C-alpha positions as CSV (number, residue, x, y, z in Angstrom):
1,M,0.0,0.0,0.0
2,L,1.1,3.6,-0.6
3,S,2.9,5.1,2.4
4,K,1.8,8.1,4.3
5,E,4.7,10.1,2.8
6,E,3.7,9.1,-0.7
7,I,0.1,10.2,-0.1
8,Q,1.3,13.5,1.2
9,E,3.4,13.9,-2.0
10,I,0.2,13.2,-4.0
11,R,-1.8,15.7,-1.9
12,N,0.8,18.4,-2.6
13,Q,-0.1,18.1,-6.3
14,F,-3.6,19.3,-5.6
15,P,-3.7,23.1,-4.8
16,I,-7.4,23.1,-3.8
17,L,-6.7,20.8,-0.9
18,K,-5.0,23.8,0.8
19,E,-8.3,25.8,0.7
20,K,-10.0,26.7,4.0
21,I,-13.8,26.3,4.3
22,Y,-15.3,28.7,6.9
23,T,-11.8,28.7,8.5
24,N,-11.6,24.9,8.6
25,P,-9.2,22.8,6.4
26,L,-11.0,21.3,3.4
27,V,-11.9,17.7,3.6
28,Y,-13.1,16.8,0.1
29,I,-14.9,13.5,0.1
30,D,-17.4,14.1,-2.8
31,N,-15.2,12.4,-5.4
32,A,-18.0,10.4,-7.0
33,A,-19.4,13.7,-8.2
34,T,-16.1,15.0,-9.5
35,T,-12.4,14.6,-8.6
36,Q,-10.0,17.4,-8.0
37,K,-7.3,18.3,-10.5
38,P,-3.5,18.0,-10.0
39,K,-1.1,20.9,-10.9
40,R,-0.1,19.2,-14.1
41,V,-3.7,19.1,-15.4
42,I,-4.2,22.8,-14.4
43,K,-0.9,23.9,-16.0
44,A,-1.7,21.9,-19.2
45,S,-4.8,24.1,-19.7
46,Q,-2.8,27.2,-19.7
47,Y,-0.1,25.6,-21.9
48,F,-2.6,24.6,-24.5
49,Y,-4.1,28.1,-24.9
50,S,-0.6,29.8,-24.8
51,R,1.2,27.5,-27.2
52,I,-1.1,25.2,-29.2
53,N,-4.7,26.6,-29.6
54,S,-6.1,25.9,-33.0
55,N,-8.9,23.9,-34.5
56,I,-8.2,20.3,-35.5
57,H,-8.4,18.1,-38.7
58,R,-9.3,21.2,-40.8
59,G,-6.1,23.2,-41.3
60,T,-2.8,22.6,-43.0
61,H,-1.0,25.2,-41.0
62,F,1.5,24.3,-38.2
63,L,-0.8,25.0,-35.2
64,S,-3.7,23.0,-36.6
65,R,-1.5,20.0,-37.3
66,K,0.0,20.3,-33.8
67,S,-3.4,20.5,-32.2
68,T,-4.6,17.5,-34.3
69,F,-1.6,15.5,-33.3
70,Y,-2.2,16.0,-29.6
71,V,-5.9,15.2,-29.8
72,E,-5.3,11.9,-31.7
73,N,-2.4,11.1,-29.3
74,V,-4.9,11.3,-26.4
75,R,-7.4,9.2,-28.3
76,E,-4.7,6.5,-28.5
77,K,-3.8,7.0,-24.8
78,I,-7.4,6.3,-23.9
79,Q,-7.5,3.3,-26.2
80,K,-4.5,1.8,-24.4
81,F,-5.9,2.8,-21.0
82,I,-9.1,0.7,-21.5
83,K,-7.4,-1.8,-23.8
84,A,-9.7,-1.2,-26.8
85,K,-8.7,-2.9,-30.1
86,Y,-8.8,0.2,-32.3
87,S,-8.3,3.9,-31.6
88,S,-11.3,4.5,-34.0
89,E,-13.5,2.9,-31.4
90,I,-12.9,5.8,-29.0
91,L,-15.4,8.6,-29.7
92,F,-15.1,12.0,-27.9
93,T,-18.4,13.3,-26.4
94,K,-19.3,15.9,-23.7
95,G,-19.4,13.2,-21.1
96,T,-21.1,10.0,-19.8
97,T,-24.6,11.5,-20.2
98,E,-24.1,12.5,-23.9
99,S,-22.4,9.1,-24.6
100,I,-25.5,7.3,-23.3
101,N,-27.8,9.6,-25.3
102,L,-25.7,9.1,-28.4
103,V,-26.2,5.3,-28.2
104,A,-29.9,5.6,-27.3
105,S,-30.5,7.9,-30.3
106,S,-28.4,5.9,-32.7
107,I,-29.8,2.5,-31.9
108,S,-33.4,3.8,-31.8
109,H,-33.5,3.4,-35.6
110,F,-33.4,-0.4,-35.0
111,I,-35.9,-0.4,-32.1
112,K,-39.4,-1.5,-33.0
113,K,-42.8,-1.7,-31.2
114,N,-42.8,-4.2,-28.3
115,D,-39.0,-4.6,-28.4
116,E,-37.5,-4.6,-24.9
117,I,-34.8,-2.6,-23.2
118,I,-33.4,-3.6,-19.8
119,I,-31.9,-1.4,-17.1
120,S,-31.6,-1.8,-13.3
121,H,-33.2,-0.2,-10.3
122,M,-29.8,1.3,-9.2
123,E,-29.2,3.4,-12.3
124,H,-28.2,7.0,-12.4
125,H,-30.8,9.3,-14.0
126,S,-28.7,9.6,-17.2
127,N,-29.0,5.8,-17.7
128,I,-32.8,5.9,-17.1
129,V,-34.3,8.8,-18.8
130,P,-32.9,8.3,-22.3
131,W,-34.3,4.7,-22.4
132,Q,-37.7,5.9,-21.0
133,N,-37.8,8.3,-23.9
134,I,-36.9,5.7,-26.5
135,C,-39.6,3.4,-25.2
136,K,-42.2,6.2,-25.3
137,I,-41.3,7.1,-28.9
138,K,-41.0,3.6,-30.2
139,K,-43.7,2.0,-28.0
140,S,-41.1,-0.5,-26.8
141,V,-41.0,-2.0,-23.3
142,L,-38.6,-0.9,-20.5
143,K,-37.8,-3.8,-18.0
144,I,-36.1,-3.3,-14.7
145,I,-33.6,-5.6,-12.9
146,P,-34.6,-5.4,-9.2
147,I,-32.1,-5.3,-6.3
148,N,-32.0,-7.0,-3.0
149,K,-33.0,-4.5,-0.3
150,K,-30.5,-5.8,2.3
151,S,-27.4,-6.3,0.1
152,G,-28.2,-3.9,-2.8
153,Y,-27.0,-6.6,-5.2
154,L,-28.7,-7.0,-8.5
155,D,-31.2,-9.9,-8.6
156,L,-29.5,-12.0,-11.3
157,Q,-32.2,-14.7,-11.4
158,K,-34.7,-12.0,-12.2
159,F,-32.4,-10.6,-14.8
160,E,-32.2,-14.0,-16.5
161,S,-35.9,-14.4,-16.4
162,I,-36.6,-11.1,-18.2
163,L,-34.0,-11.6,-20.9
164,S,-35.5,-12.7,-24.2
165,K,-35.1,-12.5,-27.9
166,K,-37.1,-9.3,-27.7
167,T,-34.3,-7.7,-25.6
168,K,-32.4,-5.2,-27.9
169,I,-30.1,-3.6,-25.3
170,V,-29.1,-4.0,-21.7
171,S,-27.8,-0.8,-20.1
172,I,-26.2,-1.2,-16.6
173,S,-23.8,0.7,-14.4
174,H,-20.5,-0.9,-13.7
175,I,-20.4,0.6,-10.2
176,S,-23.5,2.1,-8.4
177,N,-23.0,5.8,-7.7
178,V,-25.0,5.4,-4.5
179,L,-24.2,2.0,-3.1
180,G,-20.6,1.7,-4.4
181,I,-21.4,-1.9,-5.4
182,I,-19.3,-3.3,-8.3
183,N,-21.8,-5.2,-10.5
184,P,-20.9,-8.5,-12.2
185,I,-20.8,-6.9,-15.7
186,K,-18.9,-9.7,-17.4
187,Y,-21.7,-12.1,-16.4
188,I,-24.4,-9.6,-17.6
189,I,-22.6,-9.1,-20.9
190,N,-22.2,-12.8,-21.6
191,K,-25.8,-13.6,-20.7
192,S,-27.2,-10.7,-22.8
193,H,-25.1,-11.7,-25.8
194,E,-26.7,-15.2,-25.6
195,F,-30.0,-13.5,-26.6
196,G,-28.4,-11.3,-29.2
197,A,-28.8,-8.1,-27.1
198,L,-26.3,-5.3,-27.1
199,V,-24.8,-4.1,-23.8
200,L,-23.9,-0.6,-22.7
201,I,-22.0,-0.2,-19.4
202,D,-22.0,3.1,-17.6
203,G,-18.4,3.3,-16.3
204,A,-18.6,6.8,-14.8
205,Q,-17.7,5.5,-11.3
206,A,-15.4,2.7,-12.5
207,I,-13.0,4.6,-14.7
208,S,-10.8,5.7,-11.8
209,N,-11.5,2.6,-9.6
210,V,-11.2,-0.5,-11.8
211,C,-8.6,-1.8,-14.3
212,L,-10.5,-2.1,-17.6
213,N,-10.1,-4.3,-20.6
214,M,-12.7,-3.8,-23.3
215,Q,-11.6,-6.8,-25.3
216,D,-11.8,-9.1,-22.4
217,L,-15.2,-7.7,-21.3
218,D,-16.5,-8.1,-24.9
219,V,-18.8,-5.2,-24.2
220,D,-20.6,-3.4,-27.0
221,F,-20.5,0.1,-25.5
222,Y,-18.7,1.6,-22.5
223,V,-19.0,5.2,-21.4
224,F,-17.2,7.5,-18.9
225,S,-16.1,11.1,-18.3
226,A,-12.8,12.8,-17.8
227,H,-13.8,14.7,-14.7
228,K,-14.2,11.5,-12.7
229,M,-10.5,10.7,-13.3
230,Y,-8.7,14.0,-12.4
231,G,-9.4,15.5,-15.8
232,P,-11.6,18.4,-17.0
233,T,-15.4,18.6,-17.2
234,G,-17.2,18.7,-20.5
235,I,-15.4,15.8,-22.1
236,G,-16.0,12.1,-22.1
237,I,-15.8,8.9,-24.1
238,L,-18.1,6.5,-25.9
239,Y,-16.2,3.3,-26.6
240,G,-18.0,1.1,-29.1
241,K,-17.1,-2.0,-31.1
242,K,-16.0,-0.9,-34.5
243,K,-18.3,-3.4,-36.3
244,I,-21.3,-2.0,-34.4
245,L,-20.5,1.7,-34.7
246,K,-20.1,1.3,-38.5
247,N,-23.8,0.4,-38.7
248,L,-25.2,3.1,-36.4
249,Y,-26.6,6.4,-37.5
250,P,-24.8,9.6,-36.4
251,Y,-26.3,11.4,-33.4
252,Q,-25.4,15.0,-34.6
253,F,-24.8,16.5,-38.0
254,G,-22.6,19.3,-39.3
255,G,-18.9,19.9,-39.9
256,E,-16.2,17.4,-39.3
257,M,-18.4,14.3,-39.5
258,I,-18.7,14.4,-43.3
259,K,-16.6,13.1,-46.1
260,N,-18.5,14.7,-49.0
261,V,-21.4,17.1,-49.1
262,K,-23.7,18.0,-52.0
263,L,-26.8,20.1,-51.7
264,Y,-29.1,17.1,-51.6
265,K,-26.8,14.3,-50.4
266,T,-24.0,13.8,-47.8
267,I,-21.5,11.0,-47.3
268,Y,-20.4,10.6,-43.7
269,S,-16.8,10.3,-42.5
270,D,-15.2,7.1,-41.4
271,L,-15.0,6.2,-37.7
272,P,-14.5,7.9,-35.3
273,F,-15.2,11.2,-37.0
274,K,-18.7,10.2,-38.1
275,F,-19.9,10.7,-34.6
276,E,-17.9,13.9,-33.7
277,A,-19.8,16.7,-35.4
278,G,-18.5,20.3,-34.8
279,T,-15.5,21.6,-32.9
280,P,-14.8,19.4,-29.9
281,N,-13.5,20.4,-26.5
282,I,-9.9,20.4,-27.8
283,E,-8.4,21.9,-24.7
284,G,-10.3,19.4,-22.6
285,I,-8.9,16.5,-24.6
286,F,-5.4,17.8,-24.4
287,V,-5.6,18.3,-20.6
288,W,-7.2,14.8,-20.2
289,G,-3.9,13.3,-21.5
290,E,-2.1,14.7,-18.4
291,A,-4.8,13.2,-16.1
292,I,-4.3,9.8,-17.6
293,D,-0.5,10.1,-17.2
294,F,-1.1,11.1,-13.6
295,I,-3.1,7.8,-12.9
296,K,-0.6,5.7,-14.8
297,E,2.4,7.0,-12.8
298,I,0.8,6.1,-9.5
299,G,-0.7,2.9,-10.9
300,M,-4.3,1.9,-10.8
301,I,-3.6,-1.2,-8.7
302,S,-1.9,1.0,-6.1
303,M,-4.8,3.4,-6.1
304,Q,-7.3,0.6,-5.7
305,S,-5.4,-0.9,-2.8
306,Y,-5.1,2.4,-0.9
307,K,-8.8,3.3,-1.4
308,K,-9.9,-0.2,-0.3
309,E,-8.1,0.5,3.0
310,L,-9.8,3.9,3.3
311,I,-13.2,2.3,2.7
312,K,-12.5,-0.4,5.3
313,Y,-11.5,2.2,7.9
314,A,-14.5,4.5,7.1
315,L,-16.9,1.6,7.4
316,Q,-15.5,0.6,10.8
317,M,-15.9,4.2,11.9
318,L,-19.5,4.5,10.7
319,N,-20.6,1.2,12.0
320,S,-19.3,2.1,15.5
321,V,-21.8,5.0,15.8
322,D,-25.2,4.3,17.1
323,G,-28.0,5.3,14.8
324,I,-26.0,5.3,11.6
325,Y,-27.4,3.1,8.8
326,V,-25.1,2.2,5.9
327,Y,-26.9,1.2,2.7
328,G,-26.0,-2.0,0.8
329,E,-23.6,-4.8,1.5
330,N,-20.4,-3.6,3.0
331,N,-18.7,-6.7,4.3
332,N,-17.4,-8.0,1.0
333,L,-14.9,-5.3,-0.1
334,S,-14.1,-7.2,-3.3
335,K,-17.5,-6.1,-4.5
336,K,-17.2,-2.5,-3.1
337,S,-15.7,0.6,-4.6
338,S,-14.8,3.9,-2.8
339,I,-18.4,5.0,-2.2
340,I,-20.5,4.8,1.0
341,S,-24.0,6.1,1.4
342,F,-25.6,6.4,4.9
343,N,-28.1,8.2,7.1
344,I,-28.3,9.1,10.8
345,K,-31.5,8.0,12.5
346,N,-34.0,10.9,13.0
347,L,-31.8,13.4,11.1
348,H,-32.4,14.7,7.6
349,C,-29.5,14.2,5.3
350,F,-29.5,17.9,4.3
351,D,-29.2,19.1,7.9
352,V,-26.3,16.7,8.4
353,G,-24.6,17.8,5.2
354,S,-25.0,21.5,6.0
355,I,-23.3,21.2,9.3
356,L,-20.5,19.0,7.9
357,D,-20.0,21.7,5.3
358,R,-19.6,24.4,8.0
359,L,-16.9,22.1,9.5
360,G,-15.1,22.0,6.1
361,I,-16.3,18.6,5.0
362,A,-17.6,18.3,1.4
363,V,-20.1,15.4,1.1
364,R,-23.1,14.8,-1.3
365,T,-26.6,14.7,0.0
366,G,-30.1,14.1,-1.4
367,Y,-31.2,11.8,-4.2
368,L,-27.7,11.5,-5.7
369,C,-29.1,11.5,-9.2
370,A,-30.7,8.1,-8.5
371,Q,-34.1,8.9,-7.1
372,P,-35.7,5.5,-7.9
373,L,-33.0,3.8,-5.8
374,V,-33.3,6.2,-2.9
375,D,-37.1,5.9,-3.0
376,F,-36.6,2.1,-2.9
377,F,-35.0,2.5,0.5
378,Q,-37.9,4.7,1.6
379,V,-35.8,7.7,2.7
380,P,-35.9,11.3,1.5
381,G,-32.2,11.3,0.7
382,M,-28.8,10.0,1.7
383,I,-25.4,11.2,2.7
384,R,-22.7,10.0,0.4
385,I,-19.0,10.0,1.0
386,S,-16.6,8.9,-1.7
387,F,-12.8,8.7,-1.6
388,S,-10.0,9.4,-3.9
389,I,-6.2,8.9,-3.9
390,Y,-5.6,12.2,-2.0
391,N,-7.8,11.4,1.0
392,T,-6.3,10.3,4.3
393,F,-7.1,8.3,7.4
394,E,-6.8,11.5,9.4
395,E,-9.7,13.0,7.3
396,I,-11.8,10.0,8.2
397,D,-11.0,10.5,11.9
398,Y,-12.1,14.2,11.5
399,L,-15.3,13.0,9.8
400,F,-16.0,10.7,12.7
401,K,-15.5,13.5,15.3
402,S,-17.7,15.8,13.2
403,I,-20.5,13.3,12.9
404,L,-20.5,12.9,16.7
405,K,-20.7,16.7,16.9
406,V,-23.6,16.8,14.5
407,K,-25.5,14.2,16.5
408,K,-24.9,16.2,19.7
409,L,-26.1,19.4,18.0
410,L,-29.2,18.0,16.3
411,I,-30.4,15.3,18.7
412,Q,-31.6,16.7,22.0
């Protein structure tokens, strides 16, 4: 495991961690919402606009060629990072949400009345609403994989029972953004393929927590965002199998995604440009390359190991406090990522979150963009803590003391 000194060196790379919140040191444990950015990522943004800024793929001048080179270099970095077969399978989008919408829109041309789409009860809103919309338009059927109320695990027997030849796509989160549960996606992918269904995996929470191999997973689509892995907001990825992407319709139309345009007919570009209409977030792509290098230098396995210890320690702390209820299975850490959601008996999550904020602790409260799941547990909201590589055991100790203080203030 990474030493205390190594973690401090990592923390020194994140300027925001030196901020004071209402005179208290910042304890940032809302990493499932977005991660903070190291100095190298922040400096890369300035460097791009100072030395490189130019549009890509469209100019023959030096800066345009330079900018294009860096963008395509990052595409290849991402290909290698997730072990995709071809760089042309890596499509740049605005983020996870747009990636899911792109797939939903593009495959909707092949969805017919009474066809079926499967999602789970634990999905983020961005992996629910697009499929609801497709079902409404196409008069197809949305089916839901239930979860076990005690463990939070997907009911795989029910999943198998609702799979059929009518199933056109199964869209599931790799890791729940509420429960932190790592879903058995390899099993889900294999079972779905037996029925000829496509599979989309929402990897927003997995991209900085799990080592990925697209070829081993044999997944059809995998989506994630840069800002969940120390990179910028407004940029993300849709990975798709080349043979499938070739047969899909574009999501948006305009410049860059065309090969030849006449007034009454257009021939689209080859992959990946067919799905990348307009000027992309060039600076975001360039900066993302630095974030990937940051992760690779520390090592994903080292990050995983350290965060597992943080989670283990935090769970021990929470379970030692009377009146705290932690949601989902938390004993099997092999199926658990760096996310914990909980509530304190007789206290509203917003009240707890507000006082923690005054003490300098940044947590997430409310529906967590997963209202059907929170409703399932029959609570008005939850408190979520989520760890990253720069968090410490001392911060967990401070959280523990702060929770005790909150209880004392709010429970008379």
